C-alpha positions in Angstrom: -6.0 39.6 12.1 -7.5 41.9 14.8 -9.5 39.0 16.3 -6.5 36.7 16.1 -4.3 39.5 18.3 -7.3 40.1 20.5 -7.5 36.4 21.4 -3.7 36.0 22.0 -3.7 39.1 24.1 -6.9 37.7 26.2 -5.2 34.4 26.6 -1.6 36.0 28.0 -3.6 37.9 30.2 -5.4 35.0 31.5 -2.2 33.5 32.3 -1.1 36.3 34.2 -4.3 36.8 36.0 -4.4 32.9 37.1 -0.9 33.3 38.5 -2.3 35.4 41.4 -5.0 33.2 42.4 -3.9 29.8 41.3 -1.4 27.5 42.3 -0.8 24.0 40.8 1.7 21.5 39.2 1.7 19.8 35.9 4.1 18.2 33.8 4.2 17.0 30.0 6.4 13.7 30.1 7.0 13.8 26.3 6.5 16.1 23.3 7.3 13.4 20.6 3.6 13.0 19.8 3.2 16.9 19.5 5.9 17.3 17.0 4.7 14.4 15.0 1.3 16.3 14.9 3.0 19.7 14.0 5.1 18.0 11.2 2.4 16.0 9.5 -0.3 19.3 10.0 2.3 21.2 8.1 2.8 18.5 5.2 -1.1 18.3 5.0 -1.3 22.1 4.8 1.4 22.3 2.2 -0.2 19.7 0.0 -3.8 20.6 0.2 -3.3 23.9 -1.5 -1.3 22.2 -4.6 -4.0 21.9 -7.3 -3.0 19.0 -9.4 -6.5 19.5 -11.6 -4.1 20.5 -14.9 -3.3 17.0 -15.1 -6.8 15.5 -14.5 -7.6 12.7 -16.8 -4.0 12.2 -17.7 -1.8 9.2 -17.0 0.8 10.2 -14.6 3.8 8.5 -12.4 4.9 10.0 -9.4 8.5 10.2 -9.2 9.8 10.1 -5.5 13.3 9.4 -6.0 14.4 13.0 -4.7 12.1 12.5 -1.4 15.1 10.8 0.4 14.1 9.7 4.1 16.3 11.3 6.6 17.2 9.7 9.9 16.3 11.6 13.1 13.2 13.4 11.8 10.7 10.9 13.5 7.7 9.2 12.4 6.5 11.7 9.8 8.9 11.3 7.1 8.8 11.1 3.1 6.6 8.1 3.2 3.8 10.4 4.6 4.5 13.2 2.0 4.4 10.8 -0.5 1.1 9.0 0.2 -0.3 12.7 0.9 0.8 13.6 -2.7 -0.9 10.5 -4.1 -4.3 10.9 -2.3 -4.2 14.6 -3.7 -3.4 13.6 -7.1 -6.1 11.0 -7.2 -8.5 13.5 -5.8 -7.8 15.6 -8.4 -8.7 13.3 -11.3 -5.0 12.4 -12.1 -5.0 8.4 -13.4 -1.8 7.3 -11.2 0.5 4.6 -12.9 2.8 2.2 -11.0 5.2 2.2 -13.7 6.7 5.1 -15.6 6.5 3.4 -19.0 2.5 3.3 -18.4 2.3 7.1 -17.9 2.0 9.9 -20.3 3.3 12.4 -17.8 5.9 12.2 -14.9 5.3 14.3 -11.7 8.3 15.0 -9.7 8.3 16.0 -6.2 10.9 17.7 -3.7 10.9 18.5 0.0 12.6 21.7 1.1 11.7 21.8 4.7 10.3 19.6 7.1 11.0 20.1 11.0 9.8 21.9 14.1 11.0 24.7 16.3 10.3 26.1 19.4 10.7 29.1 21.8 9.9 29.9 25.5 8.8 32.7 27.4 9.0 32.8 31.3 7.3 35.3 33.5 9.6 35.6 36.3 13.0 34.2 37.2 14.1 31.1 35.5 16.3 28.4 36.8 20.2 29.4 36.9 23.2 27.8 37.8 25.4 31.1 37.3 25.3 32.3 41.0 26.4 28.6 41.9 29.2 28.9 39.8 30.0 32.4 41.0 30.0 31.2 44.6 32.7 28.4 43.5 35.3 31.1 43.4 34.8 32.2 46.9 36.4 29.4 49.2 34.2 27.9 51.8 31.1 29.7 50.2 28.1 27.4 49.9 26.9 26.5 46.4 23.3 28.3 45.9 21.6 27.4 42.7 18.6 29.5 41.7 15.5 27.4 41.5 12.8 28.0 39.1 10.8 31.1 40.6 8.6 31.8 37.5 5.0 32.9 37.8 4.0 31.9 34.4 5.6 30.1 31.3 4.5 29.8 27.6 6.1 27.7 25.1 5.3 28.1 21.2 6.0 25.0 19.0 6.1 25.6 15.0 6.1 22.9 12.5 7.1 23.7 8.8 7.0 21.9 5.6 7.7 23.1 2.1 7.1 21.1 -0.8 7.2 21.7 -4.6 6.2 19.6 -7.6 6.3 19.7 -11.3 5.3 17.6 -14.4 6.8 16.9 -17.7 6.0 14.9 -20.8 7.7 11.6 -20.3 8.8 10.8 -23.9 9.7 14.5 -24.8 10.9 15.8 -21.4 8.9 18.9 -22.2 7.5 20.7 -18.9 3.8 21.2 -18.7 3.3 22.2 -15.2 4.6 23.2 -11.9 3.0 24.0 -8.6 5.3 26.6 -7.3 6.6 26.6 -3.7 4.1 25.2 -1.4 5.0 26.5 2.3 2.8 25.8 5.4 3.4 26.1 9.0 1.3 24.5 12.2 1.6 25.8 15.9 1.1 24.5 19.1 1.3 26.6 22.5 1.7 25.3 25.9 0.9 27.7 29.0 1.7 27.0 32.5 0.6 29.1 35.5 2.4 28.5 39.0 3.2 25.1 37.8 -0.4 24.4 36.7 -0.9 23.3 33.0 -0.5 23.0 30.1 -2.9 24.9 28.9 -3.0 24.3 25.0 -4.0 25.6 22.0 -3.0 25.8 18.2 -3.9 24.5 14.9 -3.1 20.7 15.8 -5.8 20.9 18.6 -9.6 21.2 18.2 -9.9 24.2 20.7 -8.3 25.0 23.9 -7.2 22.1 26.0 -6.4 21.9 29.8 -4.0 19.2 30.8 -5.3 17.2 27.6 -9.1 17.9 28.3 -10.9 20.2 26.2 -11.7 23.7 28.0 -14.5 26.2 26.7 -13.4 29.6 27.3 -15.6 32.4 26.4 -13.9 34.6 23.6 -11.0 32.3 23.7 -12.4 28.9 22.1 -13.0 29.2 18.7 -14.9 26.9 16.1 -12.3 24.5 14.6 -12.2 25.2 10.7 -10.3 23.4 7.9 -7.1 25.0 6.5 -7.5 25.9 2.6 -7.5 23.4 0.0 -7.7 23.1 -3.7 -8.9 20.5 -6.1 -12.0 18.8 -6.9 -12.7 17.4 -3.3 -11.4 18.7 0.1 -8.2 17.1 1.1 -9.6 16.8 4.7 -13.2 15.7 4.2 -14.4 12.1 3.7 -15.4 11.5 0.1 -16.9 8.4 -1.4 -15.5 8.8 -5.2 -18.1 6.5 -6.3 -20.9 8.6 -5.3 -19.8 11.5 -7.1 -21.5 12.8 -10.2 -17.9 12.8 -11.5 -17.5 9.2 -11.5 -18.1 7.7 -15.3 -20.4 5.1 -14.5 -23.0 3.7 -17.2 -26.8 3.2 -16.2 -26.4 -0.5 -16.3 -23.7 -0.2 -13.3 -20.6 -0.7 -15.3 -17.6 1.5 -15.1 -16.9 3.5 -18.6 -13.6 4.7 -19.7 -10.9 5.6 -17.3 -11.6 9.4 -16.6 -12.7 9.6 -13.1 -14.5 12.5 -13.0 -16.8 12.6 -16.2 -20.6 12.5 -16.1 -22.9 9.5 -15.6 -24.1 8.3 -18.9 -26.4 6.3 -20.8 -25.2 3.8 -23.6 -27.2 2.5 -26.3 -26.8 0.8 -29.7 -27.1 2.0 -33.2 -26.0 -0.8 -35.7 -22.5 -1.9 -34.8 -21.6 1.1 -32.8 -22.3 1.6 -29.0 -23.0 5.5 -28.1 -23.4 7.2 -25.1 -25.4 10.3 -23.9 -25.6 12.0 -20.7 -28.2 10.2 -18.3 -30.5 13.3 -17.8 -31.1 13.2 -21.6 -31.5 9.2 -22.0 -35.1 9.6 -23.5 -33.4 11.3 -26.6 -31.7 7.8 -27.2 -34.8 6.4 -28.9 -35.0 9.3 -31.1 -31.4 9.3 -32.0 -31.4 5.2 -32.7 -34.2 5.7 -35.2 -32.8 8.6 -37.0 -29.3 7.0 -37.5 -30.2 3.5 -37.6 -30.9 3.6 -41.7 -27.2 4.9 -42.1 -25.6 2.7 -39.5 -24.2 0.5 -42.0 -22.4 3.3 -43.7 -20.3 5.0 -41.2 -17.6 4.2 -38.7 -17.4 6.4 -35.6 -14.0 5.0 -34.6 -12.2 5.6 -38.0 -11.6 9.6 -37.4 -10.4 9.2 -33.9 -8.2 6.5 -35.2 -6.7 9.3 -37.5 -6.3 11.7 -34.8 -4.5 8.8 -32.6 -2.0 8.2 -35.6 -1.3 12.0 -35.9 -0.6 12.7 -32.5 1.7 9.3 -32.2 3.7 10.6 -35.3 4.0 14.0 -33.8 5.4 12.8 -30.8 7.8 10.3 -32.5 9.0 13.4 -34.6 9.4 15.3 -31.4 11.9 12.5 -30.0 13.8 12.5 -33.3 14.2 16.1 -33.2 18.0 17.1 -32.6 
């Protein structure tokens, strides 16, 4: 915290110091790109800290009917929020389904805030038409508007987003998980000295920039770091999921059952049954096969799991029939 205050103090001091030795002219034509970056960065920060791991390996459907697009917000809208949520859910091991009837759980999302604010500080005299209006009361007096006599300016822009999600069982409607309110902000600061600028820094920039170019300033420039993130992989990093140890891939190259974050397995045959063990213990496969081969005709590994599945299905049906 102290470092941030020192950095802000030094930058403000730099703006004032430049005002006595430099003069120039700089203009930013439009802020639409900056506002889009602020909103998208705030959305990324809010969603990156949502941990969907309690729903890992579960079939889920993302219900977006309450993510209603609002006209006038700009390019970053509910579509970006929806895609970001899907990315974080997949990266956390959720098994996304396109149809609600194919999912065991439903995840419902909502947006509480999505927008930008700004405020400006002027060191000097800002332009004003008050004096001109006052002279109109005097017959024959010339109109004398006050021009911009500022030595320096600083404008702070803030992007904010508020996202919340929760999950419930599709058939029973019993709640199983909620994220809590995920609120995040992003910022950008533009500074001008005698018309020279903008000197830009903030969460949407990689360091300090001057008129769009990277500017290395001792004690002010800082190393860019990714914001906090939760889940099995970082929301901000490039990830090749098929190279993770978490990808369930048999040694023959074929994909196994659906959970995407299991371990690599070695599969072998014992009678009519196919068994799997960890790839690191594949040398034990031969000993297991030799020990169980004489009994292979007498056991059925699917039978106990079939009973468990039937019991679970019956419990779900009973829950839906309960008043």
